[in-house]
C-alpha positions as CSV (number, residue, x, y, z in Angstrom):
1,A,133.0,98.1,84.9
2,V,134.7,101.1,86.5
3,K,136.8,100.6,89.6
4,S,135.0,102.2,92.6
5,P,135.8,102.5,96.3
6,V,133.6,100.6,98.7
7,A,131.1,101.9,101.3
8,S,133.3,104.1,103.4
9,R,134.1,106.3,100.4
10,V,130.8,106.5,98.6
11,Q,128.3,109.2,99.0
12,A,125.5,108.8,101.5
13,E,122.1,107.5,100.4
14,K,120.1,110.3,102.1
15,P,116.5,110.2,100.9
16,G,115.9,113.2,98.7
17,C,119.5,114.5,98.9
18,K,121.2,115.9,95.8
19,P,124.9,114.9,95.6
20,P,127.2,117.4,93.8
21,F,127.8,116.4,90.2
22,P,127.5,112.7,90.5
23,P,130.0,111.1,88.1
24,K,128.7,109.2,85.1
25,R,130.0,105.7,84.6
26,P,129.3,102.9,82.2
27,A,126.7,100.2,83.1
28,A,127.9,97.2,85.0
29,T,128.9,94.2,82.9
30,L,127.8,90.7,83.7
31,P,129.6,87.5,83.1
32,G,128.3,85.2,80.4
33,L,126.1,82.5,81.8
34,P,124.2,79.6,80.0
35,G,120.8,80.7,81.3
36,S,118.5,83.4,79.9
37,W,118.9,87.1,80.8
38,Q,115.8,89.0,79.7
39,K,114.9,92.7,79.7
40,S,111.2,93.4,79.9
41,F,108.6,95.9,80.9
42,F,105.6,95.5,83.2
43,T,102.6,97.8,83.0
44,L,100.1,98.2,85.8
45,P,96.8,99.5,84.3
46,G,95.4,102.6,85.7
47,T,92.1,102.6,87.7
48,G,89.8,105.6,88.3
49,L,92.0,108.7,88.4
50,A,95.2,106.8,88.7
51,T,97.3,106.6,85.6
52,A,98.9,103.4,84.3
53,R,102.4,102.7,85.6
54,R,105.2,101.0,83.7
55,M,108.4,99.5,85.1
56,L,111.5,97.9,83.6
57,Y,112.8,94.7,85.0
58,W,115.4,92.1,84.2
59,L,114.9,88.3,84.7
60,Y,117.4,85.6,84.9
61,L,116.3,82.0,84.2
62,P,118.8,79.2,84.8
63,S,119.7,77.0,81.9
64,D,117.7,74.0,83.3
65,A,114.6,76.1,83.8
66,I,112.9,74.2,80.9
67,S,113.2,70.9,82.7
68,G,109.5,71.1,83.8
69,T,110.2,71.4,87.5
70,P,108.8,74.7,88.9
71,R,111.7,76.9,90.1
72,P,111.9,79.2,93.1
73,L,112.1,82.9,92.4
74,V,114.2,85.5,94.2
75,V,113.1,89.2,93.8
76,M,116.1,91.6,94.1
77,L,115.6,95.3,94.9
78,H,118.6,97.5,94.3
79,G,119.6,100.5,96.4
80,C,119.8,104.2,95.5
81,K,122.1,105.1,92.6
82,Q,122.0,101.5,91.3
83,T,120.4,99.9,88.4
84,A,119.2,96.3,88.1
85,T,122.3,95.3,86.2
86,D,124.5,97.0,88.9
87,F,122.8,95.0,91.5
88,A,123.0,91.7,89.6
89,A,126.8,92.3,89.1
90,S,127.3,93.4,92.7
91,T,125.6,90.4,94.3
92,R,126.4,87.7,91.8
93,M,123.0,86.3,92.4
94,N,122.7,85.1,88.8
95,Q,125.8,83.0,89.1
96,L,124.3,81.4,92.3
97,A,120.9,81.0,90.6
98,E,122.5,79.1,87.7
99,R,124.2,76.7,90.2
100,K,121.2,76.2,92.5
101,G,118.4,76.3,89.9
102,F,116.2,79.3,90.8
103,A,115.0,82.4,88.8
104,V,115.9,86.0,89.8
105,L,113.8,89.1,89.1
106,Y,115.3,92.6,89.2
107,P,112.7,95.4,89.1
108,Q,114.3,98.8,88.3
109,Q,113.2,102.1,89.7
110,S,113.1,104.8,86.9
111,V,114.8,108.1,87.0
112,A,111.3,109.6,86.3
113,A,110.1,108.3,89.6
114,D,113.3,109.3,91.5
115,K,116.4,110.9,90.0
116,H,118.6,108.7,92.1
117,R,116.5,105.5,91.5
118,C,115.6,105.4,95.2
119,W,112.6,103.4,96.3
120,H,110.3,105.5,98.4
121,W,110.2,103.2,101.4
122,Y,109.8,106.2,103.8
123,K,106.4,107.3,102.4
124,R,103.3,106.4,104.3
125,A,101.4,105.3,101.2
126,T,104.3,102.9,100.3
127,Q,104.3,101.5,103.8
128,Q,100.6,100.8,103.4
129,G,101.2,98.8,100.3
130,Q,100.6,101.3,97.5
131,G,102.8,102.7,94.8
132,D,105.9,100.6,94.0
133,V,104.8,97.8,96.4
134,M,101.6,97.2,94.5
135,L,103.3,97.4,91.1
136,I,106.0,95.0,92.0
137,A,103.6,92.5,93.7
138,E,101.6,92.4,90.4
139,M,104.8,92.1,88.4
140,V,105.9,89.1,90.5
141,K,102.5,87.4,90.0
142,Q,102.8,87.8,86.2
143,V,106.4,86.5,86.1
144,Q,105.4,83.5,88.2
145,A,102.5,82.6,85.9
146,K,104.4,83.3,82.6
147,H,107.4,81.2,83.5
148,R,105.6,78.6,85.6
149,L,107.6,79.3,88.7
150,D,106.9,77.8,92.2
151,A,104.5,80.3,93.8
152,T,105.2,78.7,97.3
153,R,108.9,79.5,97.1
154,T,109.2,83.2,96.2
155,Y,111.6,85.4,98.2
156,V,112.6,89.0,98.2
157,A,115.9,90.6,99.1
158,G,117.2,94.2,98.9
159,L,120.0,96.6,99.8
160,S,119.4,99.8,101.7
161,A,116.4,101.6,100.2
162,G,115.7,98.3,98.3
163,A,115.7,96.5,101.6
164,G,113.3,99.0,103.0
165,L,110.9,98.3,100.2
166,A,111.5,94.5,100.4
167,A,110.3,94.6,104.0
168,I,107.1,96.3,103.0
169,L,106.5,94.0,100.1
170,A,107.0,91.0,102.3
171,L,104.8,92.3,105.1
172,R,102.0,93.5,102.8
173,H,102.0,90.4,100.6
174,P,102.8,87.5,102.9
175,Q,100.9,85.0,100.7
176,L,103.1,86.0,97.8
177,I,106.5,86.2,99.6
178,A,107.8,83.2,101.6
179,A,110.8,84.9,103.2
180,A,112.7,88.2,103.1
181,G,116.4,89.1,103.2
182,L,117.2,92.7,104.3
183,H,120.8,94.0,103.8
184,S,121.6,97.3,105.4
185,A,117.9,98.1,105.9
186,P,116.2,101.0,107.6
187,V,113.7,100.4,110.4
188,F,110.2,99.6,109.2
189,G,107.2,101.9,109.2
190,T,108.3,104.8,111.4
191,S,108.8,107.6,108.8
192,D,106.6,109.6,106.5
193,S,109.0,111.9,104.6
194,P,112.5,112.0,103.2
195,M,113.7,113.9,106.3
196,S,112.2,111.5,108.9
197,G,113.5,108.7,106.7
198,F,117.0,110.1,107.0
199,Q,116.6,110.5,110.7
200,A,115.6,106.9,111.0
201,M,118.6,105.8,109.0
202,Q,120.9,107.7,111.3
203,Q,119.2,107.3,114.7
204,G,116.7,104.4,114.4
205,A,113.2,105.0,115.8
206,H,113.7,105.1,119.6
207,I,110.7,103.3,121.1
208,K,108.4,104.0,118.1
209,H,109.6,100.8,116.3
210,Q,107.9,98.6,118.9
211,E,104.7,100.6,118.6
212,T,104.7,100.2,114.9
213,A,105.2,96.5,115.1
214,H,102.4,96.0,117.6
215,E,100.1,98.2,115.4
216,F,100.9,96.1,112.4
217,S,100.2,92.8,114.2
218,A,96.9,94.1,115.6
219,G,95.8,95.1,112.1
220,Q,96.8,91.7,110.6
221,P,95.2,89.0,112.8
222,Q,95.6,86.3,110.2
223,F,99.2,87.2,109.4
224,P,101.0,83.9,108.4
225,G,104.4,85.0,109.6
226,M,107.4,86.3,107.7
227,P,110.8,84.5,108.0
228,V,113.5,87.2,107.7
229,M,117.3,87.4,107.6
230,L,118.8,90.8,108.5
231,I,122.4,91.5,107.4
232,H,124.1,94.7,108.5
233,G,127.6,96.1,108.7
234,R,128.7,97.4,112.1
235,N,130.6,100.3,110.4
236,D,127.7,101.4,108.2
237,P,127.7,105.3,108.3
238,I,124.6,105.6,106.1
239,V,122.1,103.2,107.6
240,R,123.5,102.9,111.1
241,R,123.4,99.6,113.0
242,I,120.7,100.8,115.4
243,N,118.4,100.0,112.5
244,V,119.1,96.3,112.5
245,D,118.5,96.2,116.3
246,H,115.1,97.9,115.8
247,L,114.2,95.7,112.8
248,A,115.1,92.5,114.8
249,A,112.8,93.7,117.6
250,Q,110.0,94.5,115.2
251,F,110.1,91.1,113.5
252,A,110.4,89.4,116.9
253,I,107.0,91.0,117.7
254,I,105.4,90.3,114.3
255,D,106.6,86.7,114.2
256,A,106.0,86.0,117.9
257,P,103.2,83.4,117.3
258,F,105.6,81.4,115.2
259,I,108.9,81.6,117.2
260,T,109.4,78.6,119.5
261,S,112.8,79.5,121.0
262,A,112.7,81.6,124.1
263,E,116.1,83.1,123.3
264,P,118.1,83.5,120.1
265,V,120.8,81.0,119.3
266,Q,124.1,83.0,119.2
267,R,126.9,82.0,116.8
268,S,130.3,83.7,116.1
269,Y,132.4,83.2,112.9
270,P,136.1,84.2,112.8
271,G,137.5,86.4,110.1
272,R,140.2,85.5,107.5
273,I,142.9,88.0,106.5
274,G,144.4,87.6,103.0
275,G,144.1,84.5,100.8
276,R,141.6,83.9,98.1
277,S,138.5,84.5,100.2
278,P,139.2,87.1,103.0
279,R,136.3,87.4,105.4
280,H,135.3,89.8,108.2
281,T,134.4,88.5,111.6
282,Y,130.6,88.2,112.0
283,K,128.0,86.9,114.4
284,T,124.4,85.7,114.1
285,A,121.5,85.6,116.5
286,T,118.7,83.2,115.3
287,Y,115.2,82.6,116.6
288,Y,113.7,79.3,115.4
289,A,110.2,78.1,114.5
290,G,110.7,74.5,115.5
291,R,113.8,73.5,113.6
292,R,113.4,76.2,110.9
293,P,115.1,79.6,111.3
294,E,112.4,82.3,111.5
295,L,114.4,85.4,112.4
296,V,118.2,85.8,111.8
297,K,120.2,88.9,112.7
298,C,123.7,88.9,111.1
299,E,126.1,91.6,112.1
300,I,129.4,91.9,110.2
301,D,132.5,93.6,111.7
302,S,134.3,96.3,109.7
303,L,131.6,96.4,106.9
304,G,130.2,99.7,105.8
305,H,127.3,100.4,103.5
306,A,127.9,97.7,101.0
307,W,126.8,94.3,99.9
308,S,129.0,91.8,101.8
309,G,131.1,89.5,99.6
310,G,130.1,91.4,96.5
311,E,131.9,92.4,93.2
312,A,134.6,94.9,94.0
313,S,134.2,96.9,90.8
314,V,130.6,98.0,91.6
315,P,129.7,100.8,94.1
316,F,128.0,99.8,97.3
317,S,129.7,96.4,97.1
318,A,132.4,95.0,99.4
319,P,134.5,92.1,98.2
320,E,135.4,90.8,101.7
321,G,133.0,88.1,103.0
322,P,130.9,86.7,104.4
323,D,129.0,86.1,101.1
324,A,125.6,87.7,101.7
325,T,124.2,86.2,98.6
326,L,125.0,82.6,99.7
327,L,123.8,83.4,103.3
328,L,120.5,84.6,102.0
329,W,119.9,81.7,99.6
330,N,120.8,79.1,102.4
331,F,118.1,80.9,104.5
332,F,115.6,81.1,101.7
333,S,116.0,77.5,100.7
334,R,114.6,76.4,104.1
335,Q,111.4,78.5,103.7
336,Q,108.2,77.7,101.9
337,R,104.8,79.3,102.0
338,L,102.5,76.5,103.0
339,N,99.9,78.5,105.0
340,K,100.3,76.5,108.1
341,A,98.8,77.7,111.4
342,P,101.3,79.3,113.8
343,V,103.1,77.2,116.4
344,K,102.5,79.0,119.7
345,G,105.8,80.1,121.2
346,P,106.9,82.4,123.9
347,A,105.7,86.0,123.5
348,K,108.2,88.6,122.4
349,T,108.1,92.2,123.4
């Protein structure tokens, strides 16, 4: 892998923007692991006037996956200017999957669909569950069935544009996805073009984010809730931190029937300078559904637009902790889609 600066020195992920002469670099390399690392293609047949769509994906199965016990699945959606292998290398999710015993699926956006491999989270059709969202949902179902994975423990996580798409996938397919993890994510559902998407990334959505959340809830009366962890760098110049505030407000509205804590539980974690595992200071705010975390907002000091605790040699990846990969798995491991009725809690606005 080529050495690359972290978030403060990489080019902005502006939807639809054309960076000048982007440098070519070799594909990220992954450490050898005892599990299975498979490259495959999924095809969604065409219907009516729609043509068939084909998407590449990578799948990691831990070495004990043949033991007979259905394994959880984590779906990982990369950001702009990344590939599936870039994202696997950056997050080290395969290494954690081998230790904890879960599978990891990495859909990869094609350069034919977007020359910078961006997911089109800002398009109205995508927000309504069409396009890439529909394709990936069907891909997940096929992978679950083919490898006998635990359909009640499927999670989705993403970075930046991938996080924007992860939010839509989770909200449009709550019976498929048990929880979501959104790292450096843009606000949900308030844009309809590359320009308005960029404006949201820089300025948030003003009061429109609450209107969007209320509209979504009104249109989904049987929504089973969506546990979510939001991770954001306070120094992010590309998707500014106002987005995590607006996302937290949106999910507080959407998950209001399930949240039982009137106020979030606030926790602070000190930083560590130097040593083998340096870490930025960070804080969390957690709403609970009984004893289970339903909505967690994690803000990390000094972090830009990069995966926290990631592989330093990969773009959009910061080596200093906290380890976002471990934070997300610890959150996911407490979630399961059991289709229980909501526990009525205090209303959120």
